[in-house]
N, CA, C and O atoms as a GROMACS GRO file, in nm:
protein
  524
    1UNK      N    1   0.085  -0.116   0.000
    1UNK     CA    2   0.000   0.000   0.000
    1UNK      C    3   0.090   0.123   0.000
    1UNK      O    4   0.188   0.129   0.075
    2UNK      N    5   0.057   0.220  -0.084
    2UNK     CA    6   0.138   0.340  -0.094
    2UNK      C    7   0.121   0.432   0.025
    2UNK      O    8   0.023   0.426   0.099
    3UNK      N    9   0.220   0.516   0.042
    3UNK     CA   10   0.221   0.610   0.155
    3UNK      C   11   0.100   0.703   0.153
    3UNK      O   12   0.039   0.729   0.257
    4UNK      N   13   0.066   0.754   0.035
    4UNK     CA   14  -0.048   0.846   0.028
    4UNK      C   15  -0.179   0.775   0.058
    4UNK      O   16  -0.269   0.833   0.118
    5UNK      N   17  -0.190   0.649   0.016
    5UNK     CA   18  -0.310   0.573   0.048
    5UNK      C   19  -0.318   0.549   0.198
    5UNK      O   20  -0.427   0.555   0.256
    6UNK      N   21  -0.204   0.521   0.262
    6UNK     CA   22  -0.202   0.502   0.407
    6UNK      C   23  -0.248   0.630   0.478
    6UNK      O   24  -0.326   0.624   0.572
    7UNK      N   25  -0.199   0.744   0.431
    7UNK     CA   26  -0.239   0.871   0.493
    7UNK      C   27  -0.388   0.895   0.472
    7UNK      O   28  -0.457   0.942   0.563
    8UNK      N   29  -0.439   0.862   0.354
    8UNK     CA   30  -0.582   0.878   0.326
    8UNK      C   31  -0.663   0.787   0.418
    8UNK      O   32  -0.762   0.830   0.476
    9UNK      N   33  -0.619   0.660   0.431
    9UNK     CA   34  -0.688   0.567   0.520
    9UNK      C   35  -0.684   0.616   0.664
    9UNK      O   36  -0.784   0.607   0.735
   10UNK      N   37  -0.569   0.667   0.708
   10UNK     CA   38  -0.556   0.719   0.843
   10UNK      C   39  -0.653   0.833   0.866
   10UNK      O   40  -0.722   0.837   0.969
   11UNK      N   41  -0.660   0.926   0.771
   11UNK     CA   42  -0.753   1.038   0.786
   11UNK      C   43  -0.896   0.988   0.796
   11UNK      O   44  -0.976   1.042   0.872
   12UNK      N   45  -0.929   0.885   0.718
   12UNK     CA   46  -1.064   0.829   0.723
   12UNK      C   47  -1.096   0.769   0.859
   12UNK      O   48  -1.204   0.792   0.913
   13UNK      N   49  -1.002   0.692   0.913
   13UNK     CA   50  -1.023   0.630   1.045
   13UNK      C   51  -1.032   0.738   1.152
   13UNK      O   52  -1.120   0.733   1.239
   14UNK      N   53  -0.942   0.834   1.147
   14UNK     CA   54  -0.939   0.941   1.247
   14UNK      C   55  -1.067   1.022   1.240
   14UNK      O   56  -1.125   1.058   1.342
   15UNK      N   57  -1.111   1.052   1.119
   15UNK     CA   58  -1.233   1.132   1.104
   15UNK      C   59  -1.356   1.055   1.149
   15UNK      O   60  -1.448   1.114   1.205
   16UNK      N   61  -1.358   0.925   1.127
   16UNK     CA   62  -1.476   0.846   1.161
   16UNK      C   63  -1.482   0.806   1.307
   16UNK      O   64  -1.591   0.788   1.361
   17UNK      N   65  -1.368   0.792   1.373
   17UNK     CA   66  -1.366   0.739   1.510
   17UNK      C   67  -1.451   0.820   1.609
   17UNK      O   68  -1.531   0.761   1.680
   18UNK      N   69  -1.436   0.952   1.616
   18UNK     CA   70  -1.518   1.026   1.713
   18UNK      C   71  -1.667   1.014   1.687
   18UNK      O   72  -1.746   1.007   1.781
   19UNK      N   73  -1.706   1.010   1.560
   19UNK     CA   74  -1.847   0.996   1.526
   19UNK      C   75  -1.898   0.858   1.566
   19UNK      O   76  -2.007   0.846   1.622
   20UNK      N   77  -1.818   0.755   1.538
   20UNK     CA   78  -1.857   0.619   1.576
   20UNK      C   79  -1.872   0.608   1.727
   20UNK      O   80  -1.968   0.547   1.776
   21UNK      N   81  -1.781   0.666   1.801
   21UNK     CA   82  -1.787   0.661   1.947
   21UNK      C   83  -1.912   0.733   1.997
   21UNK      O   84  -1.985   0.681   2.080
   22UNK      N   85  -1.936   0.852   1.946
   22UNK     CA   86  -2.051   0.930   1.989
   22UNK      C   87  -2.182   0.858   1.957
   22UNK      O   88  -2.272   0.852   2.041
   23UNK      N   89  -2.192   0.802   1.837
   23UNK     CA   90  -2.314   0.730   1.799
   23UNK      C   91  -2.336   0.608   1.886
   23UNK      O   92  -2.448   0.581   1.929
   24UNK      N   93  -2.229   0.535   1.914
   24UNK     CA   94  -2.240   0.416   1.998
   24UNK      C   95  -2.281   0.452   2.139
   24UNK      O   96  -2.365   0.385   2.199
   25UNK      N   97  -2.224   0.559   2.192
   25UNK     CA   98  -2.259   0.601   2.327
   25UNK      C   99  -2.403   0.652   2.333
   25UNK      O  100  -2.472   0.628   2.432
   26UNK      N  101  -2.449   0.722   2.230
   26UNK     CA  102  -2.588   0.767   2.225
   26UNK      C  103  -2.683   0.649   2.219
   26UNK      O  104  -2.786   0.648   2.287
   27UNK      N  105  -2.649   0.549   2.138
   27UNK     CA  106  -2.731   0.429   2.128
   27UNK      C  107  -2.738   0.356   2.260
   27UNK      O  108  -2.845   0.311   2.301
   28UNK      N  109  -2.625   0.343   2.327
   28UNK     CA  110  -2.621   0.277   2.456
   28UNK      C  111  -2.705   0.353   2.558
   28UNK      O  112  -2.781   0.292   2.633
   29UNK      N  113  -2.692   0.486   2.560
   29UNK     CA  114  -2.769   0.567   2.656
   29UNK      C  115  -2.919   0.555   2.629
   29UNK      O  116  -2.998   0.542   2.723
   30UNK      N  117  -2.957   0.558   2.502
   30UNK     CA  118  -3.099   0.546   2.468
   30UNK      C  119  -3.153   0.409   2.509
   30UNK      O  120  -3.263   0.399   2.563
   31UNK      N  121  -3.075   0.306   2.484
   31UNK     CA  122  -3.119   0.172   2.521
   31UNK      C  123  -3.136   0.159   2.672
   31UNK      O  124  -3.232   0.099   2.719
   32UNK      N  125  -3.044   0.215   2.747
   32UNK     CA  126  -3.054   0.209   2.893
   32UNK      C  127  -3.171   0.293   2.942
   32UNK      O  128  -3.240   0.255   3.037
   33UNK      N  129  -3.193   0.407   2.879
   33UNK     CA  130  -3.302   0.495   2.921
   33UNK      C  131  -3.437   0.426   2.903
   33UNK      O  132  -3.526   0.440   2.987
   34UNK      N  133  -3.452   0.352   2.796
   34UNK     CA  134  -3.579   0.287   2.769
   34UNK      C  135  -3.587   0.146   2.827
   34UNK      O  136  -3.686   0.075   2.808
   35UNK      N  137  -3.484   0.107   2.898
   35UNK     CA  138  -3.486  -0.022   2.965
   35UNK      C  139  -3.482  -0.140   2.869
   35UNK      O  140  -3.519  -0.251   2.907
   36UNK      N  141  -3.439  -0.118   2.748
   36UNK     CA  142  -3.438  -0.224   2.648
   36UNK      C  143  -3.323  -0.320   2.672
   36UNK      O  144  -3.335  -0.439   2.644
   37UNK      N  145  -3.212  -0.268   2.722
   37UNK     CA  146  -3.091  -0.348   2.733
   37UNK      C  147  -3.035  -0.336   2.874
   37UNK      O  148  -3.028  -0.226   2.929
   38UNK      N  149  -2.996  -0.447   2.930
   38UNK     CA  150  -2.926  -0.443   3.058
   38UNK      C  151  -2.779  -0.424   3.033
   38UNK      O  152  -2.732  -0.443   2.921
   39UNK      N  153  -2.706  -0.387   3.132
   39UNK     CA  154  -2.562  -0.365   3.117
   39UNK      C  155  -2.492  -0.491   3.070
   39UNK      O  156  -2.393  -0.482   2.997
   40UNK      N  157  -2.541  -0.608   3.109
   40UNK     CA  158  -2.477  -0.732   3.066
   40UNK      C  159  -2.506  -0.762   2.920
   40UNK      O  160  -2.424  -0.826   2.854
   41UNK      N  161  -2.618  -0.718   2.867
   41UNK     CA  162  -2.656  -0.749   2.729
   41UNK      C  163  -2.594  -0.654   2.628
   41UNK      O  164  -2.589  -0.688   2.510
   42UNK      N  165  -2.549  -0.538   2.670
   42UNK     CA  166  -2.494  -0.440   2.577
   42UNK      C  167  -2.384  -0.497   2.490
   42UNK      O  168  -2.390  -0.480   2.368
   43UNK      N  169  -2.282  -0.565   2.544
   43UNK     CA  170  -2.178  -0.620   2.457
   43UNK      C  171  -2.232  -0.723   2.359
   43UNK      O  172  -2.182  -0.733   2.247
   44UNK      N  173  -2.334  -0.801   2.400
   44UNK     CA  174  -2.389  -0.902   2.311
   44UNK      C  175  -2.455  -0.840   2.189
   44UNK      O  176  -2.461  -0.903   2.084
   45UNK      N  177  -2.504  -0.719   2.202
   45UNK     CA  178  -2.567  -0.651   2.090
   45UNK      C  179  -2.467  -0.575   2.004
   45UNK      O  180  -2.504  -0.517   1.902
   46UNK      N  181  -2.342  -0.576   2.043
   46UNK     CA  182  -2.240  -0.508   1.964
   46UNK      C  183  -2.227  -0.361   1.994
   46UNK      O  184  -2.158  -0.290   1.921
   47UNK      N  185  -2.292  -0.313   2.100
   47UNK     CA  186  -2.280  -0.173   2.137
   47UNK      C  187  -2.156  -0.159   2.224
   47UNK      O  188  -2.146  -0.224   2.328
   48UNK      N  189  -2.062  -0.076   2.184
   48UNK     CA  190  -1.938  -0.068   2.261
   48UNK      C  191  -1.960  -0.010   2.400
   48UNK      O  192  -2.043   0.078   2.420
   49UNK      N  193  -1.886  -0.061   2.491
   49UNK     CA  194  -1.893  -0.016   2.628
   49UNK      C  195  -1.804   0.105   2.647
   49UNK      O  196  -1.699   0.118   2.584
   50UNK      N  197  -1.846   0.194   2.735
   50UNK     CA  198  -1.765   0.311   2.768
   50UNK      C  199  -1.662   0.275   2.874
   50UNK      O  200  -1.581   0.360   2.913
   51UNK      N  201  -1.664   0.150   2.920
   51UNK     CA  202  -1.569   0.108   3.022
   51UNK      C  203  -1.427   0.116   2.967
   51UNK      O  204  -1.402   0.077   2.853
   52UNK      N  205  -1.335   0.167   3.047
   52UNK     CA  206  -1.197   0.178   2.999
   52UNK      C  207  -1.134   0.041   2.982
   52UNK      O  208  -1.172  -0.056   3.047
   53UNK      N  209  -1.037   0.035   2.893
   53UNK     CA  210  -0.960  -0.087   2.872
   53UNK      C  211  -0.851  -0.092   2.979
   53UNK      O  212  -0.787   0.009   3.008
   54UNK      N  213  -0.832  -0.209   3.036
   54UNK     CA  214  -0.728  -0.228   3.138
   54UNK      C  215  -0.593  -0.186   3.081
   54UNK      O  216  -0.556  -0.230   2.972
   55UNK      N  217  -0.517  -0.102   3.151
   55UNK     CA  218  -0.387  -0.058   3.100
   55UNK      C  219  -0.291  -0.173   3.070
   55UNK      O  220  -0.197  -0.156   2.992
   56UNK      N  221  -0.312  -0.291   3.131
   56UNK     CA  222  -0.226  -0.406   3.104
   56UNK      C  223  -0.271  -0.485   2.981
   56UNK      O  224  -0.206  -0.582   2.942
   57UNK      N  225  -0.383  -0.445   2.921
   57UNK     CA  226  -0.433  -0.516   2.803
   57UNK      C  227  -0.328  -0.511   2.692
   57UNK      O  228  -0.279  -0.402   2.661
   58UNK      N  229  -0.294  -0.623   2.633
   58UNK     CA  230  -0.190  -0.625   2.530
   58UNK      C  231  -0.224  -0.543   2.406
   58UNK      O  232  -0.135  -0.505   2.330
   59UNK      N  233  -0.354  -0.515   2.384
   59UNK     CA  234  -0.392  -0.431   2.269
   59UNK      C  235  -0.341  -0.288   2.284
   59UNK      O  236  -0.332  -0.215   2.185
   60UNK      N  237  -0.308  -0.248   2.407
   60UNK     CA  238  -0.259  -0.112   2.430
   60UNK      C  239  -0.107  -0.103   2.426
   60UNK      O  240  -0.050   0.004   2.446
   61UNK      N  241  -0.042  -0.214   2.399
   61UNK     CA  242   0.105  -0.213   2.392
   61UNK      C  243   0.149  -0.119   2.279
   61UNK      O  244   0.093  -0.124   2.170
   62UNK      N  245   0.247  -0.035   2.306
   62UNK     CA  246   0.295   0.056   2.200
   62UNK      C  247   0.343  -0.021   2.077
   62UNK      O  248   0.391  -0.134   2.087
   63UNK      N  249   0.328   0.041   1.965
   63UNK     CA  250   0.377  -0.015   1.839
   63UNK      C  251   0.498   0.068   1.798
   63UNK      O  252   0.487   0.187   1.770
   64UNK      N  253   0.612   0.004   1.795
   64UNK     CA  254   0.738   0.071   1.762
   64UNK      C  255   0.761   0.195   1.849
   64UNK      O  256   0.812   0.297   1.803
   65UNK      N  257   0.721   0.183   1.974
   65UNK     CA  258   0.740   0.293   2.067
   65UNK      C  259   0.629   0.398   2.064
   65UNK      O  260   0.633   0.493   2.142
   66UNK      N  261   0.531   0.383   1.975
   66UNK     CA  262   0.422   0.480   1.964
   66UNK      C  263   0.301   0.428   2.043
   66UNK      O  264   0.235   0.332   2.002
   67UNK      N  265   0.274   0.493   2.157
   67UNK     CA  266   0.160   0.453   2.239
   67UNK      C  267   0.031   0.498   2.173
   67UNK      O  268   0.031   0.584   2.084
   68UNK      N  269  -0.080   0.439   2.216
   68UNK     CA  270  -0.209   0.478   2.160
   68UNK      C  271  -0.243   0.623   2.196
   68UNK      O  272  -0.309   0.692   2.120
   69UNK      N  273  -0.197   0.667   2.313
   69UNK     CA  274  -0.221   0.806   2.353
   69UNK      C  275  -0.149   0.903   2.259
   69UNK      O  276  -0.205   1.004   2.216
   70UNK      N  277  -0.023   0.869   2.228
   70UNK     CA  278   0.055   0.954   2.137
   70UNK      C  279  -0.002   0.945   1.996
   70UNK      O  280  -0.005   1.045   1.924
   71UNK      N  281  -0.045   0.828   1.957
   71UNK     CA  282  -0.107   0.810   1.825
   71UNK      C  283  -0.232   0.897   1.814
   71UNK      O  284  -0.254   0.961   1.711
   72UNK      N  285  -0.314   0.900   1.919
   72UNK     CA  286  -0.435   0.983   1.918
   72UNK      C  287  -0.398   1.131   1.908
   72UNK      O  288  -0.462   1.208   1.836
   73UNK      N  289  -0.296   1.170   1.981
   73UNK     CA  290  -0.253   1.311   1.981
   73UNK      C  291  -0.203   1.355   1.843
   73UNK      O  292  -0.243   1.460   1.793
   74UNK      N  293  -0.118   1.274   1.782
   74UNK     CA  294  -0.065   1.309   1.650
   74UNK      C  295  -0.175   1.300   1.544
   74UNK      O  296  -0.180   1.380   1.451
   75UNK      N  297  -0.264   1.201   1.559
   75UNK     CA  298  -0.375   1.186   1.465
   75UNK      C  299  -0.467   1.307   1.468
   75UNK      O  300  -0.520   1.348   1.365
   76UNK      N  301  -0.485   1.364   1.586
   76UNK     CA  302  -0.570   1.483   1.597
   76UNK      C  303  -0.508   1.600   1.522
   76UNK      O  304  -0.579   1.678   1.459
   77UNK      N  305  -0.376   1.610   1.527
   77UNK     CA  306  -0.306   1.714   1.450
   77UNK      C  307  -0.323   1.686   1.301
   77UNK      O  308  -0.347   1.778   1.222
   78UNK      N  309  -0.309   1.558   1.261
   78UNK     CA  310  -0.323   1.521   1.120
   78UNK      C  311  -0.461   1.555   1.068
   78UNK      O  312  -0.475   1.598   0.953
   79UNK      N  313  -0.563   1.535   1.150
   79UNK     CA  314  -0.700   1.561   1.108
   79UNK      C  315  -0.729   1.710   1.090
   79UNK      O  316  -0.828   1.747   1.028
   80UNK      N  317  -0.643   1.794   1.145
   80UNK     CA  318  -0.662   1.938   1.132
   80UNK      C  319  -0.630   1.987   0.992
   80UNK      O  320  -0.650   2.104   0.960
   81UNK      N  321  -0.579   1.896   0.908
   81UNK     CA  322  -0.556   1.932   0.768
   81UNK      C  323  -0.419   1.991   0.739
   81UNK      O  324  -0.401   2.058   0.638
   82UNK      N  325  -0.323   1.968   0.827
   82UNK     CA  326  -0.190   2.022   0.801
   82UNK      C  327  -0.121   1.937   0.694
   82UNK      O  328  -0.160   1.823   0.670
   83UNK      N  329  -0.020   1.992   0.632
   83UNK     CA  330   0.051   1.916   0.530
   83UNK      C  331   0.142   1.811   0.596
   83UNK      O  332   0.168   1.816   0.716
   84UNK      N  333   0.188   1.718   0.515
   84UNK     CA  334   0.268   1.607   0.566
   84UNK      C  335   0.395   1.654   0.635
   84UNK      O  336   0.432   1.602   0.740
   85UNK      N  337   0.462   1.753   0.576
   85UNK     CA  338   0.587   1.801   0.635
   85UNK      C  339   0.562   1.858   0.775
   85UNK      O  340   0.642   1.835   0.866
   86UNK      N  341   0.454   1.931   0.792
   86UNK     CA  342   0.421   1.987   0.923
   86UNK      C  343   0.384   1.877   1.022
   86UNK      O  344   0.421   1.884   1.139
   87UNK      N  345   0.311   1.776   0.974
   87UNK     CA  346   0.275   1.664   1.060
   87UNK      C  347   0.400   1.591   1.107
   87UNK      O  348   0.412   1.558   1.225
   88UNK      N  349   0.492   1.566   1.015
   88UNK     CA  350   0.615   1.495   1.051
   88UNK      C  351   0.701   1.578   1.145
   88UNK      O  352   0.768   1.524   1.233
   89UNK      N  353   0.700   1.709   1.127
   89UNK     CA  354   0.775   1.796   1.218
   89UNK      C  355   0.714   1.791   1.358
   89UNK      O  356   0.787   1.788   1.457
   90UNK      N  357   0.582   1.791   1.365
   90UNK     CA  358   0.514   1.780   1.494
   90UNK      C  359   0.550   1.647   1.562
   90UNK      O  360   0.585   1.644   1.680
   91UNK      N  361   0.541   1.538   1.485
   91UNK     CA  362   0.573   1.406   1.539
   91UNK      C  363   0.719   1.400   1.583
   91UNK      O  364   0.750   1.344   1.688
   92UNK      N  365   0.808   1.458   1.504
   92UNK     CA  366   0.951   1.459   1.539
   92UNK      C  367   0.974   1.532   1.670
   92UNK      O  368   1.059   1.492   1.750
   93UNK      N  369   0.899   1.639   1.694
   93UNK     CA  370   0.909   1.712   1.819
   93UNK      C  371   0.868   1.628   1.939
   93UNK      O  372   0.904   1.658   2.053
   94UNK      N  373   0.793   1.521   1.913
   94UNK     CA  374   0.751   1.430   2.019
   94UNK      C  375   0.837   1.303   2.022
   94UNK      O  376   0.809   1.209   2.095
   95UNK      N  377   0.942   1.304   1.940
   95UNK     CA  378   1.035   1.191   1.938
   95UNK      C  379   0.999   1.079   1.842
   95UNK      O  380   1.054   0.970   1.852
   96UNK      N  381   0.908   1.105   1.749
   96UNK     CA  382   0.864   1.004   1.653
   96UNK      C  383   0.916   1.042   1.514
   96UNK      O  384   0.875   1.144   1.458
   97UNK      N  385   1.007   0.960   1.459
   97UNK     CA  386   1.061   0.992   1.327
   97UNK      C  387   0.964   0.947   1.216
   97UNK      O  388   0.866   0.878   1.242
   98UNK      N  389   0.993   0.988   1.094
   98UNK     CA  390   0.904   0.963   0.980
   98UNK      C  391   0.876   0.814   0.959
   98UNK      O  392   0.761   0.774   0.944
   99UNK      N  393   0.981   0.734   0.956
   99UNK     CA  394   0.963   0.590   0.931
   99UNK      C  395   0.878   0.526   1.040
   99UNK      O  396   0.791   0.443   1.011
  100UNK      N  397   0.903   0.564   1.164
  100UNK     CA  398   0.824   0.508   1.274
  100UNK      C  399   0.680   0.551   1.262
  100UNK      O  400   0.590   0.468   1.278
  101UNK      N  401   0.655   0.679   1.234
  101UNK     CA  402   0.518   0.727   1.220
  101UNK      C  403   0.445   0.652   1.109
  101UNK      O  404   0.333   0.606   1.127
  102UNK      N  405   0.510   0.640   0.994
  102UNK     CA  406   0.445   0.576   0.880
  102UNK      C  407   0.406   0.432   0.911
  102UNK      O  408   0.293   0.392   0.885
  103UNK      N  409   0.497   0.355   0.966
  103UNK     CA  410   0.466   0.214   0.990
  103UNK      C  411   0.378   0.194   1.114
  103UNK      O  412   0.288   0.111   1.112
  104UNK      N  413   0.404   0.269   1.219
  104UNK     CA  414   0.325   0.252   1.342
  104UNK      C  415   0.182   0.304   1.325
  104UNK      O  416   0.089   0.244   1.379
  105UNK      N  417   0.164   0.412   1.253
  105UNK     CA  418   0.027   0.464   1.234
  105UNK      C  419  -0.055   0.364   1.151
  105UNK      O  420  -0.173   0.344   1.178
  106UNK      N  421   0.008   0.303   1.052
  106UNK     CA  422  -0.061   0.200   0.973
  106UNK      C  423  -0.096   0.081   1.064
  106UNK      O  424  -0.206   0.028   1.057
  107UNK      N  425  -0.002   0.041   1.148
  107UNK     CA  426  -0.023  -0.073   1.236
  107UNK      C  427  -0.133  -0.045   1.339
  107UNK      O  428  -0.212  -0.134   1.370
  108UNK      N  429  -0.139   0.078   1.392
  108UNK     CA  430  -0.247   0.112   1.486
  108UNK      C  431  -0.382   0.105   1.416
  108UNK      O  432  -0.479   0.054   1.473
  109UNK      N  433  -0.390   0.154   1.293
  109UNK     CA  434  -0.515   0.147   1.217
  109UNK      C  435  -0.557   0.002   1.200
  109UNK      O  436  -0.674  -0.032   1.218
  110UNK      N  437  -0.462  -0.083   1.166
  110UNK     CA  438  -0.491  -0.225   1.148
  110UNK      C  439  -0.533  -0.290   1.280
  110UNK      O  440  -0.623  -0.374   1.281
  111UNK      N  441  -0.469  -0.253   1.390
  111UNK     CA  442  -0.501  -0.312   1.520
  111UNK      C  443  -0.644  -0.276   1.560
  111UNK      O  444  -0.714  -0.358   1.619
  112UNK      N  445  -0.688  -0.156   1.528
  112UNK     CA  446  -0.822  -0.112   1.567
  112UNK      C  447  -0.931  -0.165   1.475
  112UNK      O  448  -1.047  -0.172   1.514
  113UNK      N  449  -0.894  -0.202   1.354
  113UNK     CA  450  -0.993  -0.249   1.256
  113UNK      C  451  -1.066  -0.372   1.313
  113UNK      O  452  -1.003  -0.474   1.342
  114UNK      N  453  -1.196  -0.360   1.329
  114UNK     CA  454  -1.277  -0.470   1.379
  114UNK      C  455  -1.276  -0.486   1.531
  114UNK      O  456  -1.339  -0.578   1.583
  115UNK      N  457  -1.206  -0.400   1.602
  115UNK     CA  458  -1.200  -0.408   1.748
  115UNK      C  459  -1.269  -0.283   1.804
  115UNK      O  460  -1.204  -0.184   1.835
  116UNK      N  461  -1.401  -0.291   1.817
  116UNK     CA  462  -1.478  -0.175   1.859
  116UNK      C  463  -1.437  -0.122   1.996
  116UNK      O  464  -1.426   0.000   2.011
  117UNK      N  465  -1.414  -0.206   2.098
  117UNK     CA  466  -1.372  -0.150   2.227
  117UNK      C  467  -1.241  -0.070   2.215
  117UNK      O  468  -1.226   0.034   2.278
  118UNK      N  469  -1.147  -0.119   2.135
  118UNK     CA  470  -1.022  -0.047   2.116
  118UNK      C  471  -1.047   0.082   2.039
  118UNK      O  472  -0.987   0.186   2.070
  119UNK      N  473  -1.133   0.078   1.938
  119UNK     CA  474  -1.166   0.199   1.862
  119UNK      C  475  -1.235   0.303   1.950
  119UNK      O  476  -1.210   0.423   1.937
  120UNK      N  477  -1.322   0.257   2.040
  120UNK     CA  478  -1.388   0.349   2.133
  120UNK      C  479  -1.285   0.411   2.226
  120UNK      O  480  -1.287   0.531   2.252
  121UNK      N  481  -1.194   0.329   2.274
  121UNK     CA  482  -1.087   0.380   2.362
  121UNK      C  483  -1.005   0.486   2.288
  121UNK      O  484  -0.977   0.592   2.342
  122UNK      N  485  -0.966   0.455   2.164
  122UNK     CA  486  -0.893   0.551   2.083
  122UNK      C  487  -0.975   0.679   2.065
  122UNK      O  488  -0.922   0.789   2.080
  123UNK      N  489  -1.103   0.666   2.034
  123UNK     CA  490  -1.189   0.783   2.014
  123UNK      C  491  -1.195   0.872   2.136
  123UNK      O  492  -1.194   0.994   2.125
  124UNK      N  493  -1.201   0.810   2.253
  124UNK     CA  494  -1.201   0.888   2.378
  124UNK      C  495  -1.069   0.961   2.397
  124UNK      O  496  -1.067   1.078   2.436
  125UNK      N  497  -0.959   0.892   2.368
  125UNK     CA  498  -0.827   0.956   2.378
  125UNK      C  499  -0.814   1.068   2.275
  125UNK      O  500  -0.760   1.174   2.305
  126UNK      N  501  -0.862   1.044   2.156
  126UNK     CA  502  -0.857   1.142   2.047
  126UNK      C  503  -0.932   1.270   2.086
  126UNK      O  504  -0.881   1.380   2.070
  127UNK      N  505  -1.053   1.252   2.139
  127UNK     CA  506  -1.133   1.369   2.178
  127UNK      C  507  -1.065   1.451   2.287
  127UNK      O  508  -1.072   1.574   2.286
  128UNK      N  509  -0.999   1.383   2.381
  128UNK     CA  510  -0.938   1.456   2.492
  128UNK      C  511  -0.792   1.494   2.469
  128UNK      O  512  -0.730   1.555   2.555
  129UNK      N  513  -0.737   1.457   2.353
  129UNK     CA  514  -0.595   1.484   2.326
  129UNK      C  515  -0.568   1.633   2.320
  129UNK      O  516  -0.641   1.709   2.258
  130UNK      N  517  -0.460   1.673   2.387
  130UNK     CA  518  -0.414   1.811   2.383
  130UNK      C  519  -0.309   1.822   2.274
  130UNK      O  520  -0.212   1.745   2.271
  131UNK      N  521  -0.329   1.916   2.184
  131UNK     CA  522  -0.232   1.933   2.076
  131UNK      C  523  -0.169   2.071   2.079
  131UNK      O  524  -0.085   2.103   1.995
   0.00000   0.00000   0.00000
C-alpha cells in the first residue's frame, strides 16, 4: 500500500472514530433509558462499552514505541488538515521519526480495525488529546 493511500486511510479512520464513538454512546444511553438493554446485554448486541480498557491489556502495547495516547494526539493534528511536512515535524518534536510514524500509524489502524472496544478507547483519547 502506498504512503499516500495510508495517509488517506488514516484520515478516514481518524475522522470516523469520534463519530462512531458518539453514535455508539448515544445508542447505549438510549437503550438504557428505555430499559431495552441491561448492562450485561450491551456487549452481546455489539454496542461498545464506555468502560476503559485495562492498562495491562496487550492491545494497548505501544507499536514501535508509539503509544495509543501519542497516536491519538498526533492523529488529531493530522485531522486538522496540516501538510505532511508539518505533521512529521510535529511528530519529530515528540520523538517520533518519519519511518516510525508511517509504519506505526498504519499498524495502529490495522489493530483497531474490527475491534470496537479499542476503537472506542482511541476515540475517547482522540477527543481529549491536547495538541
